[in-house]
C-alpha positions in Angstrom: 74.4 101.1 69.8 75.8 100.4 73.3 76.4 96.3 73.1 78.4 97.6 69.7 80.3 100.7 71.2 80.9 99.5 74.5 82.1 96.3 72.6 79.6 94.0 75.1 79.3 90.6 72.8 76.7 89.2 75.0 74.2 92.1 74.6 74.6 91.9 71.3 74.0 88.4 71.1 70.7 89.6 72.9 69.7 92.0 70.2 70.0 88.0 67.2 66.2 87.2 67.6 64.9 91.5 68.2 66.6 92.2 65.0 65.9 88.9 62.4 62.3 89.5 63.3 62.2 92.9 63.0 64.0 92.3 59.6 61.8 89.8 58.1 58.2 91.6 59.5 59.8 94.4 56.9 59.9 92.1 54.3 63.8 90.5 54.4 64.7 86.9 54.1 65.5 85.1 57.2 68.4 83.9 56.4 69.9 87.6 54.5 68.9 89.1 57.9 70.7 86.8 59.8 73.7 87.1 57.7 73.3 90.9 57.8 73.4 90.5 61.7 76.7 88.7 61.9 78.5 91.4 59.6 77.3 93.8 62.1 77.9 91.7 65.5 81.6 91.7 64.2 82.5 95.4 65.6 81.1 94.1 69.2 84.9 93.4 68.8 87.3 96.1 67.1 86.3 96.7 63.7 87.6 99.2 61.1 87.5 99.9 57.4 90.5 98.9 55.5 91.8 102.5 55.3 91.6 102.8 58.6 93.3 99.7 59.4 95.9 100.2 57.5 97.1 103.9 58.7 96.5 102.1 62.5 98.8 99.2 61.1 101.9 102.1 59.7 101.5 104.3 63.1 101.6 100.3 65.6 104.5 99.0 63.3 106.2 102.4 63.9 105.6 102.8 67.4 106.7 98.8 67.8 110.1 100.2 65.8 111.6 102.9 67.9 110.2 101.1 71.6 112.7 98.0 70.3 115.4 99.5 68.5 115.4 103.8 70.1 113.7 102.1 73.6 115.1 105.6 75.7 114.6 107.6 73.9 110.8 106.7 73.1 109.8 106.5 76.6 111.5 109.7 76.5 109.9 111.3 74.2 106.6 109.8 75.5 106.9 111.1 78.8 106.9 114.3 77.4 104.4 113.7 75.7 102.1 112.9 79.0 104.2 115.5 81.0 100.9 116.6 83.2 99.5 112.7 83.8 101.4 111.8 86.3 99.3 108.4 85.9 100.4 108.4 82.9 104.0 108.9 83.0 104.0 106.7 86.1 103.2 103.7 83.7 106.7 104.8 81.6 108.1 104.9 84.5 108.0 100.9 85.3 108.4 100.4 81.3 111.2 101.7 81.4 112.3 100.0 84.8 111.3 96.2 83.1 113.7 96.9 80.1 116.2 98.2 82.7 116.2 102.0 82.2 117.2 104.2 84.8 115.0 107.2 85.2 117.4 109.7 87.5 115.0 111.9 89.8 114.7 115.7 88.8 118.0 117.6 89.3 118.9 121.2 89.2 121.9 120.4 87.3 120.8 117.6 84.9 117.1 118.2 84.4 115.4 120.2 82.0 111.9 121.4 80.5 112.0 118.1 79.1 112.3 114.4 79.4 116.2 113.7 77.9 117.9 111.9 77.0 121.6 111.1 78.7 124.0 108.3 78.8 121.0 106.0 77.6 119.1 107.2 80.9 115.4 109.5 80.9 116.7 112.8 83.0 113.1 113.4 84.9 111.9 117.1 83.8 111.6 119.8 85.8 108.3 120.9 84.3 106.8 117.3 85.1 106.8 118.6 88.9 103.6 120.3 90.5 104.1 123.5 91.6 106.3 123.9 89.2 105.6 125.9 86.1 107.4 125.8 83.0 108.3 129.4 83.2 110.1 129.0 86.5 111.7 125.7 84.8 112.6 128.2 81.6 114.4 130.1 83.0 116.8 127.8 85.1 117.8 126.4 82.5 118.9 129.0 80.7 120.5 130.8 83.5 122.0 127.6 84.1 123.5 127.4 81.0 126.5 125.4 80.4 127.6 125.7 83.9 126.1 123.4 86.7 124.7 125.0 90.1 127.7 124.8 92.9 125.4 125.8 95.5 122.6 127.9 97.3 124.0 130.9 96.5 125.5 130.5 93.2 121.7 129.5 92.6 120.3 132.6 93.8 123.2 134.6 92.0 121.2 133.8 88.7 117.7 133.5 88.9 115.1 136.3 88.7 112.5 135.9 91.8 110.5 137.4 89.5 110.1 134.4 87.1 110.9 131.6 90.3 109.0 132.0 93.3 108.4 130.2 96.6 106.4 128.2 95.7 108.5 126.4 92.9 111.3 126.6 95.0 109.6 124.9 97.6 108.4 121.6 95.3 111.9 121.4 93.7 112.7 121.4 96.8 110.8 118.6 98.2 111.2 116.4 94.7 115.3 116.1 95.8 115.8 118.3 92.9 118.9 119.9 95.1 120.1 116.8 96.3 122.8 117.3 93.8 124.7 120.0 95.8 124.7 118.0 98.8 122.1 119.5 101.1 119.4 118.0 103.0 116.0 119.1 101.7 115.0 120.1 104.6 117.7 122.4 105.1 117.0 123.9 101.3 113.3 123.9 101.9 114.0 126.1 105.5 116.9 128.1 103.5 114.0 129.5 100.9 113.5 132.7 102.4 116.5 133.7 102.2 117.7 132.4 98.5 114.2 135.0 97.8 116.2 137.6 99.8 119.7 137.1 97.9 117.6 136.7 94.3 116.0 139.7 95.1 118.8 142.0 96.4 121.0 141.2 93.5 118.2 142.0 91.6 117.7 145.2 93.0 121.4 145.8 92.6 121.8 145.1 89.7 119.1 147.5 88.0 120.0 150.1 90.3 123.3 150.4 88.5 124.6 150.4 91.8 127.7 148.0 92.7 129.3 146.2 95.7 133.0 146.4 95.4 133.7 143.3 96.6 130.8 141.5 94.6 131.5 139.9 90.9 128.5 141.1 88.7 125.4 138.6 88.9 126.6 137.2 92.5 124.2 137.4 95.1 125.0 137.5 98.9 126.6 134.3 100.8 123.6 132.5 102.3 123.6 130.8 105.5 122.1 127.4 105.3 119.6 126.4 108.1 120.1 124.5 111.0 117.2 121.8 110.5 117.2 118.6 111.7 117.0 116.3 108.6 113.2 114.6 107.4 112.0 111.1 108.7 112.6 109.3 105.7 108.8 108.6 105.6 108.0 112.0 105.6 110.8 113.0 102.8 109.4 110.2 100.7 105.5 111.5 100.9 107.0 115.4 100.2 108.3 113.5 97.5 104.5 111.8 96.4 103.1 114.8 96.4 105.0 116.8 94.1 106.1 113.9 91.4 103.1 111.8 91.9 105.3 108.8 92.6 108.3 107.3 94.9 111.9 108.0 92.3 114.5 107.8 95.0 112.8 104.9 97.1 109.7 102.9 97.9 107.9 103.4 101.7 107.8 99.6 101.6 111.9 99.1 100.7 112.4 98.9 104.8 109.5 95.9 105.1 110.7 93.4 102.3 111.5 90.7 104.8 108.5 91.4 106.7 106.6 91.2 103.4 108.0 87.6 102.6 107.4 86.4 106.0 104.1 86.9 105.3 103.9 86.0 101.4 102.1 88.7 100.3 101.9 90.0 97.2 102.7 93.6 94.7 100.5 94.6 93.1 101.4 93.6 89.5 101.0 89.9 89.9 98.5 89.9 91.8 96.6 91.6 88.9 98.3 89.2 86.7 96.8 86.5 88.5 93.1 87.4 88.2 93.0 88.3 85.2 94.5 84.2 84.8 91.7 83.2 86.4 94.0 81.7 88.8 93.1 83.5 92.2 90.0 85.8 93.5 91.4 87.5 96.6 94.5 87.9 98.0 96.7 89.7 100.4 99.0 92.8 99.0 101.4 95.1 100.9 101.1 98.4 100.2 101.0 102.0 101.1 98.6 104.5 100.9 98.9 107.4 98.9 95.3 109.3 98.4 92.0 108.9 99.9 88.5 110.4 99.0 84.9 109.8 99.7 81.9 110.0 97.1 78.5 109.3 97.5 76.5 106.2 96.4 72.9 106.4 95.1 71.5 104.7 98.1 72.2 108.0 99.8 75.7 106.2 101.4 79.2 106.4 101.7 82.3 104.6 99.8 85.9 105.4 99.7 88.0 105.0 97.2 92.1 104.8 98.2 94.7 104.8 95.9 97.8 102.5 96.6 101.3 102.2 95.9 103.6 99.4 96.0 107.4 98.9 94.0 105.1 97.5 91.0 102.5 100.3 91.1 99.5 102.1 91.6 96.3 100.7 92.1 92.4 101.9 93.2 90.6 100.0 95.8 86.8 100.7 96.8 86.4 100.8 100.7 82.4 99.8 101.1 79.9 102.0 103.7 80.4 99.2 106.3 83.7 99.7 107.1 84.6 102.8 106.3 83.8 104.0 109.7 86.0 101.5 111.4 88.6 102.2 108.8 88.2 106.1 107.8 90.8 108.0 110.1 93.6 104.5 109.8 93.3 105.0 106.0 95.5 107.7 105.8 98.2 108.9 103.2 102.0 107.7 103.8 100.5 104.7 106.2 101.5 101.3 105.2 99.3 98.4 105.2 99.2 94.0 104.4 95.6 95.0 102.8 93.1 91.8 102.2 91.7 92.5 99.0 88.8 90.9 96.6 89.0 91.5 93.0 86.1 91.2 90.5 87.5 90.7 86.6 85.4 90.6 83.6 87.2 90.0 80.5 84.6 91.1 77.7 85.2 94.6 79.4 88.5 94.7 81.0 87.0 96.1 83.9 88.8 95.3 87.3 87.6 96.4 90.6 89.8 95.4 93.7 87.6 96.1 97.3 88.9 95.9 100.7 88.3 93.1 103.0 90.7 93.9 105.6 93.6 95.5 106.8 96.6 95.3 109.4 99.5 98.1 109.8 102.7 96.7 108.9 104.3 97.0 112.4 106.9 100.1 112.7 107.3 98.6 116.7 108.4 95.2 116.2 112.3 94.3 116.1 113.1 93.6 112.4 117.0 92.9 113.0 119.2 90.5 115.5 122.2 92.6 114.3 122.6 96.0 113.3 125.5 97.8 111.6 125.0 101.8 111.1 128.1 102.8 109.3 129.5 106.5 109.8 132.1 109.2 108.0 133.0 110.6 111.1 132.5 110.5 114.8 130.1 113.8 115.2 127.1 111.9 115.0 127.9 109.0 117.6 126.1 110.9 120.4 122.8 111.8 118.1 122.9 107.7 117.6 123.3 106.8 121.0 119.8 109.0 121.9 118.2 106.9 119.7 118.8 103.9 120.6 116.5 102.0 123.4 118.3 99.3 125.7 117.0 96.0 126.5 115.8 94.6 123.5 117.3 91.1 121.6 119.2 92.8 119.0 123.6 93.7 118.7 124.7 97.4 117.3 128.1 97.9 115.4 129.5 101.1 114.7 131.6 100.8 111.4 133.5 104.5 111.6 135.0 104.7 108.2 138.4 106.4 108.2 140.9 107.3 106.1 143.8 106.2 108.5 142.7 103.9 111.6 145.8 104.5 113.1 143.8 108.0 114.2 139.9 106.6 115.0 140.7 106.5 119.1 138.2 109.5 119.2 134.9 106.9 119.1 132.8 106.7 122.7 135.1 105.3 125.8 132.3 102.9 126.8 131.8 100.9 123.4 135.4 101.1 122.5 138.9 101.8 121.5 141.1 101.3 118.5 144.5 99.5 120.7 147.7 98.8 118.0 145.3 98.1 115.3 142.8 96.5 116.6 139.3 97.3 118.8 138.1 96.0 121.9 135.2 95.2 123.1 134.4 92.8 119.6 135.8 95.4 117.2 137.8 95.0 114.3 139.8 97.1 111.5 139.2 95.7 108.1 141.2 98.6 105.9 139.6 101.5 106.5 137.1 100.6 108.7 136.9 100.6 112.7 133.6 98.7 114.1 133.2 99.0 117.6 130.7 97.0 119.1 128.2 99.0 121.5 128.0 97.4 125.0 124.4 95.7 125.6 121.5 95.1 123.6 119.0 97.3 121.9 115.0 97.7 121.1 115.4 97.9 116.5 112.2 98.9 114.6 111.1 100.4 111.9 110.8 104.0 113.4 114.3 103.5 115.2 115.7 103.0 111.4 114.1 105.9 110.5 115.2 108.1 113.4 119.2 106.8 112.7 119.1 106.6 109.2 118.2 110.9 109.3 121.0 111.4 111.2 123.6 113.4 109.5 126.8 111.3 109.0 124.7 108.0 108.5 126.5 106.2 105.2 124.6 103.0 105.7 121.9 101.2 108.2 123.3 97.2 107.5 120.0 95.4 109.0 120.7 91.5 109.8 
């Protein structure tokens, strides 16, 4: 029974002699006993009676038709059905990417309590976020109606603090649901107490029947935004992952693409395919740790189970006891590594097991560029950029100031050059509405520098060459 239920063909074959001998001892002809066993053995693969098989065939046909002809709607409905299963949601998201279907991150003005379809894209559900809750989402969608929220004051002026609590708002902020309002996630998170206070004040005022001569009905107090520092990209993405269960807006490995290519490292999907085809049994993978746990083995030791993410999916690796003590402090969520792994695959049971053999941190301190162009849309960030750059490296840095009128771009740092007669000194050039100013000297430019500069408000883009 175990061999049949688990579809273990080798174990079924081992039972043949026992079955036939027992049948013969019971008075059954040996040929008949062998024929009966052959019929039963087929069910060590997949076997259904005809009515069962017909029902499955019909469902399979309907599913294939919908996925082929209505791919976006089919995936959106499937994601809604498995809303509470982040692993399944990630599988559907990767399937959507394979089919070139956009999955729009959660948005306070677009998302609802289900996965919607809009202009050929899937809109991520707010109710699928951890810690938000269906009741809070349904309330937000109801008060939003057909009128989008314009800012946090408008949002506070409509919500009921008895239905949307502080925890829900924190999760929405970390997931990027308020990005549509053009406010940094860290600023939204820091402003949540003021949002709740304004909503509470308005609710109490409405309940008491008191009126404010200068306020519109249902309007909340104007909210002053917190002036905190933006989150570093790595922290921002980790908070996003904690709420969504996946990286939607970017992946921590995006900045390491050139390093990964030079090391000839693979991502999970390609490696797993090669293992299943029997072409490799080991490899070098690039990944970011998203979760770690330890379990006790039968002999009383400990083993680690590490969940790893890359742009193609998520997978588990086993860390055996002899290496766990050595690597325990390194294997922390949010850290990226090159993993040397071995893989065991059983084609009969389709059991896939990956074990960690060695690891190497993907360096954040090594120089990653020979030249960098930093695009800004105002002069104000220049001083903060300078504070984050370290001299005496081998990288040249240029600031590209994006201005409406190049002739009025004389607000640049004098040390970096000025715009004179339509040209910039010190190697700068003007192209359309961009003023490029090369900074004097050379600089150290590594992953940490890149992350720190990208977090500065006013930075439009950082081009690394």
